[in-house]
N, C-alpha and C positions, 0 to 999 in steps of 0.2 A: 611642100605645104607652106602657104604664105602665113604671116602673123596673126592675121584673123582667124584662120582656120586652126591655128595652132592654140590659141586663146580658147575656142570653143571647145576643141578636145581636152585641153588641160582642165577647163571648167567641168567638163563632163566626167572626167575621171575623178576630179576632186569630189564632186557631188556623189558619185558612187562610194567612193572612200569614206567620206566624212559625213555626207548629208548637207542639207542647206544650212543646218546649225553650225556646222563646221567648216563653212565655205568661207574663203579668204581671197580676196582679190590680189593680195600680195603674193601668196602661195601660187595662185593661178598664172600670174605674170611670171614668176620665177620658172615655173614649170614650162611656160610657152617660150622662155627666153625673150621677153619683151618688157618694156618698161610701162609704168602706170599711164603715161600720156597716149601710149598706143592703144591701151584698153579704152580710154576715154574717147579717144578719136573714133574708134569703131563701134562702140558700144553705150557711150554716154556715161554709163554707171554699171554698178555691180548687178543691179536688177537686169539690165539688158543683156550683160552676159550670162547671167543665170538663164534668162528667158532663151537665148540662143543655143545653150547646152541643152535646156530641157526640149526644144524643138529638135534638135539633133537625136535626143533619145527617141521622142515619137517618131522621128524619120526611120531609125533603126528598128522599133517596134513595128511598123508598118511594113517594112521590107520582109521581117519574119513572117507576117501575115502573108504576104503576096507570095513568098517562096513556098509555102505550104502545098502539098501535092493536092491536086483535085482528082478525086475518085469518082466511081458511079454511084457512091453513096453519100448524098448530101448531108443525111443526118451523122453520119460518121466523120465528114468534114467539118461540119459545125462543132461537134464535140472535141475533135482535135485542135480547132481555134480555141476553145475554151480552155483545154489543157494547156496550150501554148501560151495563153494569156497569163494563166497562173504560173507557169513556169518561168516567164519573164519576170514576174515579181519575186519569185523565189530565188532567181539567179540574181537579180539586181534590185534588192528590196529598197535601198536608198534612192536610186533613180526613179523607181517607181512612186515611191512616195512623193518626191519632188514633181514629178510628171502630173500625177493626180491632183496634187495642191493646186498646180496652175490652172488646170481645167476647172476644179471646183471654184477657184477665185474669179472665174470668168475669162480666163486667158483664151483667146481665139487662136488656135494652132492648126493649121490646114492638115498636116499629117494625122492629127488626133480626129477631125473631121472626116478625113479619108478612111480611117479606121472604121468609123462608125458605118460609113457608106458600104465598106467592104463586108461588114458583118450582116447589114440589111441585105445585101446582095445573096449572101449565102442563105438567108433565111427565105429569100424570094425563090431561090432554086429549090430549096425544100418544099415550099408551099406548092410547087408544080406537081409533086408526086405524092404529097400528104396533106390532109385536112390539119390546119394549125388552129390552136385554142384562141389565138388573138391576132390582131394585125402584126405584120412584120415589124412595124415600129415599136409596137408595145412589147413584142417578144425580145426584140433588140434591147429595150431597156431591162427586162427580166434578165436576159443573158449577162448584159453588162453588170447589173447589180450582183448576181450570183457570183460571176467571176471575180468582181471587185471584192466581194466579202471574202471570197477565199483568198485572194491575193493579199488583202489587209491582214490576214492571219500571218502571213510571212513577214510583213513589214512590222507588226506589233510584236512577234515572237522572237524576232531576230535577237541572238542568234540561235535560238532553239526553233527547231522545226515544229510546225503544227501537227496535230494529229493527222494522219492519212485517213483515219476514218471521217474526220470531220470534212475535210476536203471532198472524200467520197460521196458522203451524204449531200453536201451542196451540189455536186455535179449530178447525182442521181436525181434529186428533186428538180433540178432545172431540167433534165431530160424528161421527167414525168410531166412537168408542166407545159412542154411544147404542145402537146396534142389534149391535154385535159381541158375540160371546161373550167374557165376561171371561177372560183367562188365569189358570190356576191358579198361584198363588204358589209358588215353590220352596221357600221356607221363610218362616216369619212371623218378623218382627223383634218382639222382646219389650223392654218398657222396663225 
């Protein structure tokens, strides 16, 4: 592994252990067995290294998604994907938090965009055999929002596990919403 890859892997491990708040370029360099000028040569600054580590995290997340078995039941496959999303956050809460923060701050990460397309493809497959409540785009938003809500419970509650009842309720509500007619909002919230 070359110095650049060692730095990214060291940064990823540090984010998983300490979170962004505990990230240190000095420690990342030490773990990667490189000097600070090597970091600046490859990444310009700490933020560049963090972005590379978060990108690697998204690539690992996407690989998990692509590795999931495809069965004859597109609904079961979709729910398995939801479960895996939440499990990723449960298993790697600090990395998940960093990944989410990058996207919410406007970061354009190819693997994150590919993950969204992967979800929409699963929904399109479900739409071939079932009537859906909304467009696949809208349902992708719903699925992401509910999985993200469940995932954030692991981030916020660490090191305590959130209630399995809460996670189960979010999952079931999402399942119910896939084919239910969406309610009309009473009023639209404006920013």
